[in-house]
C-alpha positions as CSV (number, residue, x, y, z in Angstrom):
1,M,-30.1,23.6,35.7
2,E,-26.4,22.8,34.9
3,A,-25.7,26.0,33.0
4,P,-25.0,28.2,36.0
5,R,-22.5,25.6,37.4
6,I,-20.7,25.3,34.1
7,I,-20.5,29.1,33.7
8,A,-19.2,29.5,37.3
9,A,-16.4,26.9,36.7
10,L,-15.4,28.5,33.3
11,V,-15.4,32.0,34.8
12,R,-12.7,30.9,37.3
13,V,-10.4,30.0,34.4
14,L,-11.3,32.3,31.6
15,R,-11.9,35.4,33.7
16,D,-14.5,36.4,31.1
17,V,-18.2,36.2,31.9
18,G,-19.4,36.6,28.3
19,T,-17.0,33.9,26.9
20,A,-18.0,31.5,29.8
21,E,-21.7,32.0,29.0
22,E,-21.0,31.4,25.3
23,L,-19.1,28.2,25.9
24,A,-21.7,26.9,28.3
25,Q,-24.4,27.5,25.7
26,D,-22.2,25.7,23.1
27,A,-22.1,22.7,25.4
28,L,-25.9,22.7,25.8
29,V,-26.3,22.9,22.0
30,A,-24.0,20.0,21.6
31,A,-26.1,18.0,24.1
32,L,-29.3,18.8,22.1
33,E,-27.6,17.6,19.0
34,Q,-25.9,14.4,20.3
35,W,-28.2,13.1,23.1
36,P,-31.2,12.3,20.9
37,R,-28.9,10.3,18.7
38,D,-26.5,8.7,21.2
39,G,-28.7,8.6,24.3
40,V,-28.5,10.7,27.5
41,P,-25.2,9.9,29.3
42,D,-25.3,8.4,32.8
43,K,-24.0,11.6,34.3
44,P,-25.4,14.5,32.1
45,G,-23.9,17.2,34.3
46,A,-20.4,15.7,34.1
47,W,-20.8,15.3,30.3
48,L,-21.8,19.0,29.9
49,M,-18.9,20.1,32.1
50,T,-16.4,18.1,30.2
51,T,-17.7,19.4,26.9
52,A,-17.5,22.9,28.1
53,R,-14.1,22.4,29.6
54,N,-12.7,21.0,26.3
55,R,-14.1,23.9,24.4
56,A,-12.5,26.3,26.9
57,I,-9.2,24.5,26.5
58,D,-9.6,24.9,22.7
59,R,-10.3,28.6,23.2
60,I,-7.2,28.9,25.3
61,R,-5.1,27.1,22.7
62,H,-6.3,29.5,19.9
63,R,-5.7,32.5,22.2
64,V,-2.2,31.4,23.0
65,L,-1.4,30.7,19.4
66,A,-2.8,34.1,18.3
67,E,-0.8,35.9,21.0
68,K,2.5,34.1,20.5
69,K,2.1,33.6,16.7
70,H,4.8,31.0,16.8
71,Q,4.4,27.2,16.1
72,T,7.3,26.1,18.4
73,I,5.2,26.7,21.5
74,I,2.9,23.8,20.5
75,H,5.2,21.3,22.3
76,D,4.7,23.2,25.5
77,L,1.0,23.5,25.3
78,D,0.0,20.2,26.9
79,D,1.4,21.2,30.3
80,A,-0.4,24.5,30.0
81,Y,-3.7,22.8,29.3
82,D,-3.2,20.5,32.2
83,L,-2.7,23.5,34.4
84,Q,-5.9,25.1,33.1
85,E,-7.8,21.9,33.7
86,A,-6.5,21.7,37.2
87,R,-7.4,25.3,37.9
88,M,-10.9,24.6,36.6
89,F,-11.6,21.8,39.1
90,A,-9.4,22.7,42.0
91,A,-10.9,24.4,45.0
92,L,-9.6,28.0,45.1
93,D,-8.1,29.4,48.3
94,D,-10.9,31.8,49.2
95,D,-13.7,32.2,51.8
96,I,-16.4,30.9,49.5
97,G,-16.4,27.1,48.9
98,D,-19.1,27.2,46.3
99,D,-18.7,28.0,42.6
100,L,-22.2,29.5,42.2
101,L,-21.7,31.8,45.2
102,R,-18.3,32.7,43.9
103,L,-19.9,33.6,40.6
104,V,-22.5,35.8,42.3
105,F,-19.8,37.7,44.3
106,T,-17.6,38.1,41.3
107,A,-20.5,39.4,39.1
108,C,-21.4,41.9,41.9
109,H,-18.2,43.8,41.1
110,P,-18.1,47.5,42.2
111,V,-17.4,48.6,38.7
112,L,-21.1,47.7,37.9
113,S,-24.1,49.6,39.1
114,P,-26.3,47.7,41.6
115,E,-28.9,47.3,38.9
116,A,-26.4,45.8,36.5
117,Q,-25.0,43.5,39.2
118,V,-28.4,42.0,39.9
119,A,-29.4,41.7,36.3
120,L,-26.2,39.9,35.3
121,T,-26.2,37.5,38.1
122,L,-29.9,36.7,37.7
123,R,-29.1,35.9,34.1
124,L,-26.1,33.7,34.9
125,L,-27.2,32.1,38.2
126,G,-31.0,31.7,37.7
127,G,-31.0,31.3,34.0
128,L,-33.7,33.9,33.7
129,S,-34.4,35.4,30.3
130,T,-34.1,39.1,29.7
131,D,-37.8,39.5,29.7
132,E,-38.2,37.7,33.0
133,I,-35.6,39.9,34.7
134,A,-37.3,43.0,33.2
135,R,-40.7,42.0,34.7
136,A,-39.0,41.3,38.1
137,F,-37.6,44.8,38.0
138,L,-40.8,46.4,36.5
139,V,-38.7,48.0,33.8
140,P,-38.6,47.7,29.9
141,E,-36.9,44.6,28.5
142,A,-34.5,46.8,26.4
143,T,-33.3,48.4,29.6
144,I,-32.3,45.0,31.1
145,A,-30.7,43.9,27.8
146,Q,-28.5,47.1,27.9
147,R,-27.5,46.5,31.5
148,I,-26.4,42.9,30.8
149,V,-24.4,43.9,27.7
150,R,-22.7,46.7,29.5
151,A,-22.0,44.6,32.6
152,K,-20.3,41.9,30.5
153,R,-18.3,44.6,28.7
154,A,-17.2,46.2,32.0
155,L,-16.1,42.9,33.5
156,A,-14.1,42.1,30.3
157,D,-11.9,45.1,30.9
158,P,-8.4,43.8,31.7
159,A,-8.2,46.2,34.6
160,V,-11.0,44.3,36.4
161,V,-9.5,41.5,38.5
162,Y,-11.6,38.4,38.9
163,E,-11.3,37.6,42.5
164,V,-13.4,36.7,45.5
165,P,-13.5,39.9,47.7
166,R,-12.5,39.7,51.3
167,G,-13.1,41.7,54.4
168,E,-14.8,45.0,53.9
169,A,-15.0,44.5,50.1
170,L,-16.9,41.3,50.7
171,Q,-19.3,43.1,53.0
172,A,-19.9,45.9,50.5
173,R,-21.1,43.4,47.9
174,L,-23.3,41.5,50.3
175,A,-26.4,43.6,49.7
176,A,-26.3,42.9,46.0
177,V,-25.7,39.2,46.5
178,L,-28.7,39.0,48.9
179,R,-30.9,40.8,46.4
180,V,-29.9,38.4,43.7
181,V,-30.7,35.3,45.8
182,Y,-34.0,36.9,46.8
183,L,-35.1,37.6,43.2
184,V,-34.1,34.1,42.1
185,F,-36.3,32.6,44.8
186,N,-39.1,34.9,43.9
187,E,-39.0,33.8,40.3
188,G,-39.2,30.2,41.4
189,Y,-42.0,30.9,43.9
190,A,-44.2,32.7,41.3
191,A,-42.9,32.1,37.8
192,T,-43.1,35.2,35.6
193,A,-44.0,33.2,32.5
194,G,-44.7,29.7,31.2
195,G,-47.1,26.9,32.0
196,D,-46.1,26.4,35.6
197,W,-47.2,28.4,38.6
198,M,-43.9,27.7,40.3
199,R,-40.3,26.8,39.3
200,P,-39.3,24.7,42.4
201,A,-35.7,24.2,41.2
202,L,-35.1,27.9,41.4
203,C,-36.5,28.0,44.9
204,D,-34.3,25.1,46.0
205,E,-31.2,26.7,44.5
206,A,-31.9,30.0,46.1
207,L,-32.5,28.3,49.5
208,R,-29.3,26.3,49.1
209,L,-27.3,29.4,48.4
210,G,-28.9,31.2,51.3
211,R,-28.1,28.4,53.7
212,V,-24.5,28.2,52.5
213,L,-24.1,32.0,52.8
214,A,-25.5,31.9,56.4
215,G,-22.9,29.3,57.3
216,L,-20.1,31.4,55.8
217,M,-21.3,34.7,57.4
218,P,-23.0,33.6,60.7
219,L,-23.0,37.1,62.2
220,E,-24.8,38.9,59.3
221,S,-28.4,39.4,60.5
222,E,-29.8,40.1,57.0
223,V,-28.4,36.8,55.7
224,H,-30.4,35.0,58.4
225,G,-33.4,37.3,57.6
226,L,-33.3,36.3,54.0
227,V,-33.0,32.6,54.8
228,A,-35.9,32.9,57.2
229,L,-38.0,34.5,54.6
230,M,-37.2,31.8,52.0
231,E,-37.7,28.9,54.4
232,L,-41.1,30.3,55.5
233,Q,-42.3,31.0,52.0
234,A,-41.1,27.6,50.7
235,S,-43.0,25.8,53.5
236,R,-46.2,26.6,51.6
237,A,-45.0,25.2,48.3
238,S,-46.8,21.9,48.2
239,A,-50.1,23.5,49.2
240,R,-50.0,26.2,46.5
241,T,-51.1,24.1,43.6
242,A,-53.7,21.4,43.1
243,A,-52.8,18.0,41.6
244,D,-53.3,19.3,38.1
245,G,-51.1,22.4,38.7
246,T,-54.0,24.8,39.3
247,P,-52.9,27.6,41.7
248,I,-54.4,27.7,45.2
249,L,-54.5,31.1,46.8
250,L,-53.2,31.6,50.4
251,L,-56.5,31.7,52.2
252,D,-57.7,28.6,50.4
253,Q,-54.7,26.4,51.1
254,D,-54.8,23.3,53.2
255,R,-52.5,24.3,55.9
256,S,-51.9,20.8,57.1
257,R,-49.8,20.4,53.9
258,W,-47.5,23.2,54.9
259,D,-44.0,21.9,55.7
260,R,-43.6,22.2,59.5
261,L,-39.9,21.5,59.3
262,L,-39.3,24.4,57.0
263,I,-41.5,26.6,59.2
264,Q,-39.4,25.7,62.2
265,R,-36.2,26.4,60.3
266,G,-37.6,29.7,59.2
267,L,-38.7,30.8,62.6
268,A,-35.3,29.8,64.0
269,A,-33.5,31.8,61.3
270,L,-35.7,34.8,62.1
271,A,-34.9,34.5,65.8
272,T,-31.2,34.5,64.9
273,A,-31.6,37.6,62.8
274,E,-33.4,39.4,65.6
275,R,-30.9,38.2,68.2
276,L,-28.1,39.8,66.0
277,G,-30.0,43.1,66.1
278,G,-31.5,42.8,62.6
279,A,-35.2,42.8,63.4
280,A,-35.7,46.0,61.4
281,G,-33.8,44.8,58.3
282,P,-35.9,44.5,55.1
283,Y,-35.5,40.7,54.8
284,A,-36.2,40.1,58.5
285,L,-39.3,42.3,58.3
286,Q,-40.6,40.3,55.3
287,A,-39.8,37.1,57.2
288,A,-41.8,38.4,60.1
289,L,-44.7,39.0,57.8
290,A,-44.4,35.4,56.5
291,A,-44.2,34.2,60.1
292,C,-47.6,35.7,60.8
293,H,-49.1,33.4,58.3
294,A,-46.9,30.4,59.4
295,R,-48.1,30.7,63.0
296,A,-51.8,30.9,62.0
297,V,-53.3,27.4,62.2
298,R,-56.4,28.7,60.4
299,P,-56.8,31.6,58.0
300,E,-59.0,33.4,60.4
301,D,-56.3,33.2,63.1
302,T,-54.0,35.4,61.0
303,D,-53.0,38.6,62.8
304,W,-53.7,41.0,59.9
305,N,-53.3,44.1,62.1
306,R,-49.7,43.1,62.8
307,I,-49.1,42.3,59.1
308,H,-50.4,45.8,58.2
309,A,-48.1,47.4,60.9
310,L,-45.1,45.5,59.6
311,Y,-45.8,46.7,56.0
312,Q,-45.9,50.3,57.3
313,V,-42.5,49.8,58.9
314,L,-41.2,48.2,55.7
315,L,-42.6,51.1,53.6
316,R,-40.7,53.6,55.7
317,Q,-37.5,51.8,55.1
318,T,-37.9,50.8,51.5
319,P,-40.6,52.9,49.8
320,S,-42.1,50.9,46.9
321,P,-45.5,50.9,45.1
322,V,-45.5,47.1,45.3
323,I,-45.1,47.2,49.1
324,E,-47.9,49.8,49.2
325,L,-50.1,47.4,47.2
326,N,-49.3,44.6,49.6
327,R,-50.1,46.9,52.6
328,A,-53.5,47.6,50.9
329,V,-54.2,43.9,50.9
330,A,-53.4,43.6,54.6
331,L,-55.5,46.7,55.3
332,S,-58.5,45.1,53.5
333,M,-58.2,42.0,55.7
334,A,-57.8,44.1,58.9
335,Q,-60.3,46.9,58.3
336,G,-62.3,46.0,55.2
337,P,-62.0,46.5,51.4
338,A,-63.2,50.1,51.2
339,A,-60.2,51.6,52.9
340,A,-57.9,49.4,50.9
341,L,-59.5,50.4,47.6
342,E,-58.6,54.1,48.2
343,I,-55.0,53.1,48.4
344,V,-55.1,50.9,45.2
345,D,-56.9,53.6,43.3
346,R,-54.1,56.0,44.1
347,L,-51.6,53.5,42.7
348,K,-53.4,53.2,39.4
349,D,-51.5,56.1,38.0
350,D,-48.0,55.0,39.2
351,P,-45.9,54.4,36.1
352,A,-43.9,51.7,37.9
353,L,-47.1,49.6,38.1
354,S,-48.4,50.2,34.6
355,G,-47.6,46.7,33.5
356,Y,-47.9,45.0,36.9
357,H,-50.8,42.5,36.6
358,L,-51.2,42.2,40.4
359,L,-52.5,45.8,40.6
360,P,-55.7,45.1,38.6
361,S,-55.9,41.6,40.3
362,V,-56.0,43.2,43.8
363,R,-58.4,45.9,42.6
364,G,-60.7,43.2,41.2
365,D,-60.6,41.3,44.4
366,L,-61.5,44.4,46.4
367,L,-64.3,45.4,44.0
368,S,-65.7,41.9,44.2
369,K,-65.8,42.1,48.1
370,L,-67.7,45.4,47.8
371,G,-70.3,43.8,45.5
372,R,-69.1,45.7,42.4
373,H,-68.9,42.6,40.3
374,E,-69.1,44.1,36.8
375,E,-66.1,46.3,37.6
376,A,-64.3,43.4,39.3
377,A,-64.8,41.2,36.2
378,A,-63.2,43.9,34.0
379,E,-60.2,44.2,36.4
380,F,-59.7,40.4,36.4
381,H,-59.8,40.3,32.6
382,R,-57.3,43.1,32.5
383,A,-54.9,41.3,34.9
384,A,-55.3,38.1,32.9
385,A,-54.2,39.9,29.7
386,M,-51.2,41.3,31.5
387,T,-49.7,38.2,33.1
388,R,-47.3,35.9,31.2
389,N,-48.0,32.9,33.3
390,D,-50.5,30.5,31.9
391,R,-51.7,29.1,35.2
392,E,-52.2,32.6,36.6
393,R,-54.1,33.7,33.5
394,N,-56.5,30.8,33.8
395,L,-57.1,31.6,37.5
396,L,-57.8,35.3,36.7
397,N,-60.1,34.4,33.9
398,E,-62.0,32.0,36.2
399,R,-62.4,34.8,38.7
400,A,-63.6,37.1,36.0
401,A,-66.2,34.6,34.9
402,A,-67.4,34.1,38.5
403,S,-67.9,37.9,38.8
404,E,-69.8,38.0,35.5
405,K,-72.0,35.2,36.7
406,L,-72.9,37.2,39.8
407,V,-73.7,40.3,37.7
408,H,-76.3,38.3,35.7
409,S,-77.7,36.3,38.7
């Protein structure tokens, strides 16, 4: 959790993302070596920052010596180190008073492609592995690895100035920044891999960044749209798992456990986005979808026809097989599983969904509702084999077993 903050602070001084990430990792390795022996310090984050700072100063010392190649400058180094230390902790004179947001905007440099911007900042900000990012993008892991390496190389070019953009340049990078925050939240909301259904810390960090960004850019409708979406989704967090961590699907959740304060905040942010003329923005549309669930006291109160209509609008704006799959789910609730299955069957051959476990999961659910339990069991097993999340795998295997039981009953 501290790694992104350390990297953000080091980048301000070193102007080198790769070196900053390397030094942050060095500090974390030092902690793994020393804390079991000496005990965890009272302020672990401060210990890590100090360790990383000292290693950065050492790196600066070696760099200066290598460049000057003259021992007489040693007497002048202390003042230089003090300056570097001051730069590391002083608030910079810019429009973004947050190191992590500053890091995101810096990494979303126009010399990088949009895909590289998002991949790099997800790695630095969210601490996501290359594999996790690849699954978020539905692309091969090697592709993401190449994007990250090339992005670091591009930002290391001396011609690239590390600065917080202003005015129109800041606006130009906003779309990439919002996408990064959104994907970090998504990874926290439904973890790609591991033993936990959710990674709440990522959701909290994405929400915090979104709220800060909304305060800094109060007239940007899509910022408010994204904040609304995250608030509304986060409101369901405590109801999404049982006491033992087992996932609970949306329609089975105890809605009395939904956080009403977060729902109110989300609806208020959505109203702000709409008042600013952004009702048709992609994040505001997704927030409107989440609002349909938030407003439904009982599952049967959900306005599935409106949800299906909103997905149709979203599809026209941002065509995506994943959105089409979600539209199929909404259609099944509004008009029945048969119509939805036709859509899902068409998506089976889409190469972008070849490794997407939710495709066979949705298909299994539709087949189950149609009484085709043997086929449904096969789809649930296929989805379980594709997911990297242990909790989700267990849930899918349980659904497969339930379908198999119905076949033999």
